[in-house]
N, C-alpha and C positions, 0 to 999 in steps of 0.2 A: 509360725506359735511362740509367741511372747515368751520372754524369760520367768515369767511366773508357771506359768502352764509348765513350761520344761521343769520347772526345779519343783514341780507337783507330782510330774510323773517317777522325777527321780525321787523323793523322797518316798515314795510307794515301795520302790525298791528296796532302796535303805532302810527300812523301818522296817519290815517285812523279812527282809533278807537275813537282818541282825536279830534279831527275836528269833527268825524258821528255825535258827543256827542254836536256841538257848534253851528249848523247853523240845521236854518230852514227849513223843508223840500219844497223842488221841488214842483209844481203842480203836476207832474206827480207822486212825489215820493206817495203821499197824498194821489193819487188816486186809486193806484196799493194796499196800506195798505186799504183805500175802498172795492178794492176785496178781501182782506183777511175778511172782515168784510159780506160780502158776496159769500163765494164760491161757485164754479159750478166749472161744468166743462169744461170749456172753458169761453173766454170773444169778448166781441166785436173787441177788438184791437189785442190782443194778446192771445196764451196762455197760461195756468192757473199754470206755475211752480213759477213763481215768487211772487202769493198770497199763494201758501198753504205756503212758506217759512215765508213770511210777520205773517200768523199767527201765526204758529212755533213759531216764536221768541217772539209773543205776549205773548207768556206764561211768559215770563219775566220781562216784564213794558209796560209802556207805554209811550215811548219817542223817539225823533228822533233817539237815537243812537238803539234800540232794530227793529225797522221800517229797519233801513238798515246795521242791524249786518251778515243779509244775504251776503247781496253785500261783506261785509269786509272777509266772512271764504270764499265764492267765487273765491275771490284773490288771498286771501291766497293759496286754492287748486289747483288752477289753475297755480299760480307760483310756486309749490313745485313738482306739475306734472310735470309741462313744465323743469323743473331742472333735474326729473327721465328720463325722455325721452331722453333726449341730452346725458345725463351719458350710457341709454342704448346703445345709436347709435354710436356717436363718442369719448367716455371719460369724465374723469374729468373737465381740461382744459377747455375742450368745455362748457360743464355743468354750472363753475361755472360764463363763460362767457353768457351763456345764461340764468343764472340769473341775471347779474346785465342790461343785455338786458330787459330782461323779467322785473325786477323792474321799464326801464328809458321807460316800454311803457306808454302812454299819456290812453290808452283804458286800460289799467290796471289799471290805478291809477284811472282811472274815477270809473269804475264800480265796485270798493273797496271804493269811495267815498258816488256815487249815485245810489241807489237800482233800478234795470231797468230791464227787463228780459233777457238786455243783461249778467247781473251779471251770471246768472244761466249757461248761455248756455254757456258762454265762459269756465267755467267751467269742465261741461259736452260735449261741444268741444274736449277740451283737452283730459281729461279721455278717450274717444272713439279713440282720433288717438294710446294713451297710449296701450289701449287695443290691437289694432287691429294692429298695429309696433308688438308687442311681440308674436301673431298669424303667422302673415309671415312672421319676420325673425327668431324667433325662436322655429315656429313649437308647438306654445303650443295650443291644441284646446280649453281648454275651454276658451280661454280671445276673441276668435269671438263673443261669446255669452256674454262677459262682454260688449265688443264692441255696440252688440247690444243693451244691454240693457241701455247701456250711450248714444248713440244715440238714442234710443227713448224719454230719457230726456232730451238731446237736444231738441229735437220736441214738449216736453209738455212746452221747453221753449222759444221758437219765431221760427216763418216759418224758417228763416232764413239756420235754423241747416238744410234746403233741401239739403244745396249746399256741405256737406262733402258727401255725396253719389257718386253723378257723379265723384268728384275728386278721391275719392279712387276705383273709378271701374275703371277709365282713367288710373291709376296708375296699377291695377293689367295688363287689357290688354296690357297696351304697354312693363311692364317690361318680360322680357326671362326669367326670374328666376322664375316670381312670377304667370304667367298664369295659370299656372296646376290649382291654388287655385280654379279659376273660376269653376273649372269642380267637385269638392266638395258640397256635400248638405251644410256641416254646414254653410259659406254665405249666403245661401240661409233662414236658419232657421234662424240667427242674424238678417235679414232683418225682415223676419215676425215678429220676434221678439219685433223688434223696432217699428214697424206699429201699432202691439196689444199695447204695453205699450200709445202708441200716441190715442189709440181711444177715449177720451173721447173727444180730439181737434174734429174726425170724427165727433163723435156725436152732439156733439154739434152744430156745422155748420149742421147737417143735420136737427135736430129740427129747426134752424134760418135760414132755405133757406138759406145757405152757405153765409150767408152776410160778416161771416171774413173773408173770403177766399176769394172773391169778394172784396173788400175792402182792405186788401191789397197787391193785387195783381193788380190793379189798382194803389195803391199806389205807387207802383216801376216800375210797365210796362206801357208805352202808346206807341202803336204799331200806333199812327194815329197821332201823334202829330208832331211839326213842329222842324225842326233840328236846334239846337241851342249849339253851341259848344261851351259857356261860358259856359254851366253846364257840359261840359267835363272837362272845367279848374277848377272850382266848386268841380267837384269829385274828381280831381286828387291831389284839394291843400286839400281837407276833409284827404286824407288817407296819405297825406304829416305831416297832423295835428295830429291824432290819432296815427301814428306808431313814429313819432318824425323824424326829417327832417335828421338825422344822418343814422337811422336806412334803410328807405325810401330808402336815395340815397345810401347807400352800394347797397343793398339786387337790385338794378338796377345795378349798376355796373359789380358787381358778377354776374348776370345773364348775362348780358353781353360778359363777358369775357370769361366766361367758360360756355358758353351753351351747348356745345355739350358735354362736360366731366357730367354734369347733366345729360343730357337725359339719359348717357350710366350706370351713378352712379343710382345701384337701393332705394339708402339710402336717397339720394339727389333727385331722382326723386319723394319719396316719400314726400320726407319737398315741393316738387312745386308746384304738378297737384291738389291739394286741392285748395290752394290761385290762383293760374293761371285761375282753372275757375270759380271763384265765382269773382273774381275781374275782369275778362273779360266779364263776364254777366254782370254787372255791370257800368263797361265802357262803352259797348254796349246801356245799357239801358239808360248813360246819355248822348245821343246826343238827347234825345227830352224827358227824365224826369229827375226830380231834385232827386235827390239821394241823402239820407242821408250817413254824413262818416263813421258814426257807422256800419253800415248797413253790410259792409264785414270784421266788430271789429273780427273777430273769427281766420282770416287769418294769422293773424301777429303772431300766438303761433309757427305755421311754419317758418315761415319769420326769426322770431330771433331765431333758433335753424339754419336754413339755415345760417346765416349774422354769426352767432359765429362759425362756422365752417372755413367758409373762413378766418375768423380774425387769428383764430389758425391758420389756414396754413400757413397763409401768415407773420404771427407775429406783425399783425399791434394791437397797444392799443388802438392810439387815438380817434377811432370810438367808443371805451363802454365808455371809462374814458369821452369822449366830449357828448357823451348821458345820462350819469350821472350825469352832470353837468346843461345839459339842463334841465332833469325833475326834481335836487333841485331847479333849479330859477322860473318853471314852478308851481311846490308845494309851496313854498312859497308868489306868487303874489296870488293863488286862495284860500290858506288857509287861510291868514294872509291879505286881501286885504284892510283893513285900516292902516297897515303897510306899506307894498312896494309897493301898487300902486300908483302912481303920482295922487297925488289929481286931477288937472284937471278931470283922466279919472273914479275917483271912482265911478258918478251915471253914467258912460255910455259903459258898459261893462253888456250886458242881462245874459252873462253864470255865474256873480257871484252876483248881486243884484238882483235878482230873490231867496235868500236865507234870505233875511232882511226885516223887517217890517211886512211883515204877518199876525203875532203873536199882532203886537198893534195894528194895524188896527184891528184885529177881535175884541179883548178889545171892540171897540165900540159896534158891531155888538151884544154880549153880552144884553145888558140891554133889547135889543127887542124882546130876544127868550122866550116866554113865553110858559106854558104847553099846552095852547090850540092854539097854532099860529103855524101854517105850516112853515117851513124856507124853502124859496126856491132860489136858483142860476142858474145865467144865464147860465154856464156851470160846466161840469166836474170838473177842479180846482177848481173854488172856494166852491163846493158842498162839495171838499174833504179835503179841510183844514175846513172849516166849521167846521165837522163832529168830525177832529181830534182835531181840540183846542178848542171846545167848547164842547165837546160831543153831542152833537144834531144832529138829522140825519138830514140831509139836501137831498131835490130832485133837481131834473133838469128835467120838463117837455121835454116829447118827442120831441117835436115838436121843440124844439131850435136846430141849426145846431151841437152843441157840447155836445150833452147831453150824444152819446156814449152809454158806457153800462150801464150808468142813467137810457138808455130808453125801458132796459129789466129786471128791478129789478122792486118792486113793486112803484107806480105813485099815486101820491094822487088823492081822488075820487073827482070831478068835482060836482059840481061846487065849484071853492074855493071862498072860504068867507070870510075867514081873514088868511091870509099870509103876510110875508115879502118875500123880493128878494132881493137881495145882488150880487153886482156887483164889480170888480175893474175897476178902473179909465181906468187903458189900455185896457179892454174891449169894446170899440166905440159902434164896430156894434151891439153887443146886449143892451148897449143901448140904440141907435135909434130905435130898431125895438120892444121895450118896447109893444109899442099899440097895437103891432099885435096880442099878445099873453094874454093880458089883460083887462078889459075895464074899469078897476079902477086903476091908479098907479099915488100913492102919494109920492113925496119926504121928505121920514123923517130927511134923516140924509146924510151928505156929509162927511168924515173925511182926511184930506188929513194925508202923512207919510214924513216926510222927513227927512232923516242923511247924510253921508257922501256917504252911497253907494246908498242908494234907491231914487224915489220922486217917489211916489205913494197916490194911494184915493182910497174911500169905498164908494160905492154908496149904499143907504138902502132904500129903499121902501116900503111903505102899497100898498097891489097890491090884487083884486077882481076881479073873471067876474061870 
């Protein structure tokens, strides 16, 4: 690995490591931390890998840095594996361009900064591709079992890991040189191994009437929905955002110009099919359903190497240089918003302001948290941040619409005689419906918090039924 490539790897660690300790937890991050306090075979929203990793990191300390540490390591490993896969496939020059493009991927920077199920997903997806490539192209049988191991871990990370299977199958069945591998027992044993590793998720869903599978399927697919081509535009715009405009544009340009050669080249086809299947599946779904930008996120591991190959072949430098400059500007805007974001936009960027003010608001909740007082919250985000920042176990009544995994954890006994109910000022629906869930509700305090980044408030009620 060249000096520049090593510098990029170290920069990935240092940049995100420094700012991981600076920003307060996003409500989803606090929620995944709460999962780690309630270890389970799986959870309502996602499989359990992120919870296991956060719980393991908690051995070293209780802070934002340690909650995000597994994401930092996942991004580092993903970038490292991306480099070595490109090195095996096309040599050192393509590997170094892949490293620059990988560092420039907004989705990869994001999973190293914000801990989500996407963090381990990208890492295990990259490891699966790496092991599968060595098995298919270098004829090393043991690596197909490693691919099965990593694919199983990807399934333990997020349900969208399923898309790696049809993508790799399409590659094998369409490749004259590799179709014979489908006749070998190893690939099927590897597949079975991956399913065995993912059995905790299957078992949890069996025990809970398949609720997570149904929720996620309905979350992403709507076969009876109305056609809305505006959502298709949103989906494509989201992919442009998470991959970066230069990488996204270059990928489509090279695909259009070289499609026939790509299909006939086994290595390029190996890079094409997994991204193509997942991308097209979500594209079709976006006709009737809103698709989150990050859902196809892992496909850009292959896309980066694909783009790097053609940039090296055609001796084009400006694409990866422009991508690098773009991500540097984006990192300055997102990680130092007070300094680099224009003042009129300071409190108008939801992706940034959500990391500020929550700890300051919860300081005002602390005096109401007594040993004999039950702490309730209006949704999983508020409950999780109370739990993390105040150390007070908070509950979300199962009847509330955003109780999510909290409804499957121990619930407070009824009737509730003495409790406080905490809700953020942005959660208007939960405040309006307060009377539906409690016979008695009295406002104790309403505390605003405003700075140059955010404008929020917290409501504290005394409730009982």
